C-alpha positions as a Markdown table, in Angstrom:
| # | Residue | x | y | z |
|---|---|---|---|---|
| 1 | Met | 0.0 | 0.0 | 0.0 |
| 2 | Ala | 1.5 | 3.3 | -1.0 |
| 3 | Ala | 0.2 | 6.8 | -1.0 |
| 4 | Ser | 2.3 | 9.3 | -2.8 |
| 5 | Phe | 2.2 | 13.0 | -2.6 |
| 6 | His | 4.1 | 14.6 | 0.2 |
| 7 | Ser | 4.0 | 18.3 | 0.0 |
| 8 | Met | 1.6 | 21.2 | -0.4 |
| 9 | Ile | 2.6 | 24.7 | -1.3 |
| 10 | Ile | 1.1 | 27.7 | 0.5 |
| 11 | His | 2.7 | 30.7 | -1.1 |
| 12 | Ser | 6.3 | 29.7 | -0.8 |
| 13 | Arg | 6.1 | 27.8 | 2.5 |
| 14 | Gln | 6.2 | 24.0 | 2.6 |
| 15 | Phe | 3.7 | 22.0 | 4.6 |
| 16 | Lys | 4.6 | 18.5 | 5.3 |
| 17 | Val | 2.0 | 15.8 | 5.0 |
| 18 | Ser | 2.2 | 12.9 | 7.3 |
| 19 | Arg | 0.3 | 9.7 | 6.7 |
| 20 | Ser | -1.2 | 8.2 | 9.8 |
| 21 | Val | -2.6 | 4.7 | 9.8 |
| 22 | Ser | -5.6 | 4.8 | 12.1 |
| 23 | Ser | -7.7 | 2.0 | 10.6 |
| 24 | Pro | -6.7 | -1.2 | 8.9 |
| 25 | Ser | -9.7 | -1.0 | 6.6 |
| 26 | Phe | -8.8 | 2.5 | 5.4 |
| 27 | Pro | -5.2 | 3.5 | 6.0 |
| 28 | Tyr | -5.3 | 6.8 | 4.1 |
| 29 | Val | -5.7 | 9.4 | 6.8 |
| 30 | Phe | -3.5 | 12.4 | 6.6 |
| 31 | Ser | -2.6 | 15.3 | 8.8 |
| 32 | Leu | -0.8 | 18.5 | 7.8 |
| 33 | Arg | 2.2 | 19.8 | 9.8 |
| 34 | His | 4.1 | 23.1 | 9.5 |
| 35 | Asn | 7.3 | 23.5 | 11.5 |
| 36 | Asn | 6.4 | 20.3 | 13.4 |
| 37 | Gln | 3.1 | 21.9 | 14.6 |
| 38 | His | -0.2 | 20.2 | 13.8 |
| 39 | Val | -2.2 | 22.3 | 11.4 |
| 40 | Lys | -5.2 | 20.2 | 10.2 |
| 41 | Ala | -6.3 | 16.6 | 10.6 |
| 42 | Leu | -8.3 | 15.2 | 7.8 |
| 43 | Pro | -11.0 | 12.7 | 9.0 |
| 44 | Arg | -11.3 | 9.3 | 7.5 |
| 45 | Pro | -14.4 | 8.4 | 5.6 |
| 46 | Pro | -17.3 | 6.7 | 7.3 |
| 47 | Arg | -17.0 | 3.0 | 7.7 |
| 48 | Lys | -20.4 | 2.3 | 6.1 |
| 49 | Leu | -19.0 | 2.9 | 2.6 |
| 50 | Pro | -17.8 | -0.1 | 0.6 |
| 51 | Pro | -14.0 | -0.2 | 0.4 |
| 52 | Ile | -13.9 | 0.8 | -3.2 |
| 53 | Phe | -15.6 | 4.1 | -2.5 |
| 54 | Arg | -13.7 | 5.2 | 0.6 |
| 55 | Lys | -11.1 | 7.1 | -1.5 |
| 56 | Ile | -13.7 | 9.5 | -2.9 |
| 57 | Pro | -14.6 | 11.2 | 0.3 |
| 58 | Met | -10.9 | 11.7 | 1.2 |
| 59 | Met | -10.4 | 13.5 | -2.1 |
| 60 | Leu | -13.5 | 15.6 | -1.4 |
| 61 | Val | -12.0 | 16.5 | 2.0 |
| 62 | Phe | -8.8 | 17.7 | 0.4 |
| 63 | Thr | -10.9 | 19.8 | -2.1 |
| 64 | Phe | -12.9 | 21.2 | 0.8 |
| 65 | Val | -9.8 | 22.2 | 2.7 |
| 66 | Gly | -8.5 | 24.1 | -0.4 |
| 67 | Leu | -11.9 | 25.9 | -0.9 |
| 68 | Gln | -12.2 | 26.8 | 2.7 |
| 69 | Thr | -8.7 | 28.3 | 2.7 |
| 70 | Phe | -9.5 | 30.2 | -0.5 |
| 71 | Tyr | -12.8 | 31.7 | 0.7 |
| 72 | Leu | -11.6 | 32.6 | 4.2 |
| 73 | Ala | -8.9 | 34.8 | 2.7 |
| 74 | Arg | -6.2 | 32.7 | 4.1 |
| 75 | Pro | -3.1 | 31.9 | 2.1 |
| 76 | Tyr | -3.9 | 30.0 | -1.1 |
| 77 | Leu | -3.6 | 26.3 | -0.6 |
| 78 | Val | -2.5 | 24.4 | -3.7 |
| 79 | Leu | -3.0 | 20.7 | -3.5 |
| 80 | Asn | -1.5 | 18.1 | -5.7 |
| 81 | Val | -3.0 | 14.9 | -4.5 |
| 82 | Tyr | -2.1 | 11.5 | -6.1 |
| 83 | Phe | -3.2 | 8.2 | -4.6 |
| 84 | His | -1.8 | 4.9 | -5.6 |
| 85 | Phe | -4.2 | 2.4 | -4.2 |
| 86 | Pro | -3.3 | -1.2 | -3.8 |
| 87 | Lys | -3.9 | -3.6 | -6.6 |
| 88 | Ala | -6.3 | -5.6 | -4.4 |
| 89 | Ile | -8.8 | -2.7 | -4.4 |
| 90 | Glu | -8.6 | -2.3 | -8.1 |
| 91 | Lys | -9.1 | -6.1 | -8.5 |
| 92 | Glu | -12.1 | -6.0 | -6.2 |
| 93 | Ala | -13.7 | -3.2 | -8.2 |
| 94 | Val | -13.2 | -5.0 | -11.5 |
| 95 | Gly | -14.7 | -8.2 | -10.1 |
| 96 | Gln | -17.6 | -6.3 | -8.7 |
| 97 | Leu | -18.3 | -4.6 | -12.1 |
| 98 | Glu | -18.1 | -8.0 | -13.9 |
| 99 | Arg | -20.6 | -9.5 | -11.4 |
| 100 | Gln | -23.0 | -6.6 | -12.0 |
| 101 | Arg | -22.6 | -6.8 | -15.7 |
| 102 | Tyr | -23.4 | -10.6 | -15.6 |
| 103 | Gln | -26.5 | -9.9 | -13.4 |
| 104 | Arg | -27.7 | -7.2 | -15.8 |
| 105 | Glu | -27.4 | -9.5 | -18.8 |
| 106 | Lys | -29.1 | -12.4 | -17.1 |
| 107 | Phe | -32.0 | -10.1 | -15.9 |
| 108 | Leu | -32.5 | -8.6 | -19.4 |
| 109 | Glu | -32.4 | -12.1 | -20.9 |
| 110 | Trp | -35.0 | -13.4 | -18.4 |
| 111 | Asn | -37.2 | -10.3 | -18.6 |
| 112 | Ser | -37.3 | -10.5 | -22.5 |
| 113 | Thr | -38.9 | -14.0 | -22.1 |
| 114 | Arg | -41.8 | -12.7 | -19.9 |
| 115 | Glu | -45.2 | -12.5 | -21.4 |
| 116 | Gly | -46.1 | -9.1 | -22.8 |
| 117 | Val | -42.5 | -7.7 | -22.8 |
| 118 | Val | -41.5 | -5.9 | -26.0 |
| 119 | Val | -37.8 | -5.6 | -26.9 |
| 120 | Leu | -36.8 | -2.8 | -29.3 |
| 121 | Lys | -33.8 | -2.8 | -31.6 |
| 122 | Ser | -32.0 | -0.5 | -29.1 |
| 123 | Gly | -32.4 | -3.1 | -26.3 |
| 124 | Leu | -35.1 | -1.1 | -24.5 |
| 125 | Gln | -37.6 | -3.4 | -22.9 |
| 126 | Tyr | -41.1 | -2.4 | -21.9 |
| 127 | Lys | -44.5 | -3.9 | -21.1 |
| 128 | Ile | -47.9 | -2.4 | -21.5 |
| 129 | Ile | -49.6 | -3.1 | -18.2 |
| 130 | Gln | -53.0 | -1.6 | -19.0 |
| 131 | Asn | -54.4 | -0.2 | -22.2 |
| 132 | Ala | -56.7 | 2.8 | -21.9 |
| 133 | Glu | -60.4 | 1.9 | -22.3 |
| 134 | Asn | -63.0 | 4.0 | -23.8 |
| 135 | Gln | -66.5 | 2.9 | -22.5 |
| 136 | Asn | -68.3 | 4.6 | -25.5 |
| 137 | Asn | -66.3 | 2.9 | -28.2 |
| 138 | Asp | -64.0 | -0.1 | -27.6 |
| 139 | Leu | -62.6 | 0.3 | -31.2 |
| 140 | Leu | -61.2 | 3.7 | -30.2 |
| 141 | Ser | -58.9 | 2.2 | -27.5 |
| 142 | Gln | -57.5 | -0.3 | -30.0 |
| 143 | Arg | -56.3 | 2.1 | -32.7 |
| 144 | Thr | -52.8 | 3.5 | -33.0 |
| 145 | Pro | -52.3 | 7.2 | -32.1 |
| 146 | Thr | -51.5 | 9.6 | -34.8 |
| 147 | Leu | -49.6 | 13.0 | -34.6 |
| 148 | Asn | -52.9 | 14.8 | -34.0 |
| 149 | Asp | -54.0 | 12.6 | -31.1 |
| 150 | Lys | -53.4 | 13.5 | -27.4 |
| 151 | Val | -51.7 | 10.6 | -25.6 |
| 152 | Val | -51.6 | 10.3 | -21.8 |
| 153 | Leu | -48.9 | 8.0 | -20.5 |
| 154 | His | -48.2 | 6.7 | -17.0 |
| 155 | Phe | -44.9 | 5.0 | -16.3 |
| 156 | Glu | -43.1 | 3.2 | -13.6 |
| 157 | Gly | -39.3 | 2.6 | -13.5 |
| 158 | Gln | -37.9 | -0.2 | -11.4 |
| 159 | Phe | -34.4 | -1.5 | -10.6 |
| 160 | Met | -33.6 | -5.1 | -11.2 |
| 161 | Asn | -34.5 | -6.0 | -7.6 |
| 162 | Gly | -38.0 | -4.6 | -8.1 |
| 163 | Leu | -37.5 | -1.4 | -6.2 |
| 164 | Thr | -39.4 | 1.5 | -7.9 |
| 165 | Phe | -37.2 | 4.5 | -8.5 |
| 166 | Ala | -39.7 | 6.6 | -10.5 |
| 167 | Ser | -43.5 | 6.5 | -10.9 |
| 168 | Ser | -45.8 | 8.9 | -12.6 |
| 169 | Thr | -48.8 | 7.2 | -10.8 |
| 170 | Glu | -47.4 | 7.9 | -7.4 |
| 171 | Leu | -46.8 | 11.6 | -8.3 |
| 172 | Asn | -50.1 | 11.7 | -10.2 |
| 173 | Arg | -48.2 | 13.4 | -13.1 |
| 174 | Pro | -48.7 | 11.5 | -16.4 |
| 175 | Ile | -46.7 | 12.4 | -19.5 |
| 176 | Val | -49.1 | 14.1 | -21.9 |
| 177 | Lys | -48.2 | 14.4 | -25.6 |
């Protein structure tokens, strides 16, 4: 495990960056020192994040420190941050992406075999749950809309696990064309 970047320039003064290992699950916690005096400690990310995402909040913390310094009229803080994360984290991320891709392909294959699901050339899959019914004339509900017709559409978007992420029926806002 190596983290490389070891200096920050504030005007012409050098601030030393010391790496402190405070957690075996996330060893990239840094503190700034100037003339052997502690200046700022940068907190480690919350433990709830998966290991692959723990590097992102740390970079945001460094960005925040730079913006805070800039807007509070303190000396400009120039950060050059480079992280070299272990190959194990990279390998874990690649494996996770492969598993997700496999699950997506299996789901789309299974979903395309369900009754009523239409698959377009682009790969988009949809299912008409309920056709509009006109009580006065059933033939009207069976015809294809033209450019002059007004179409009201309700939709529901779901993740592969069935969790709904968007629904026009819940918001009572259909798409009208």
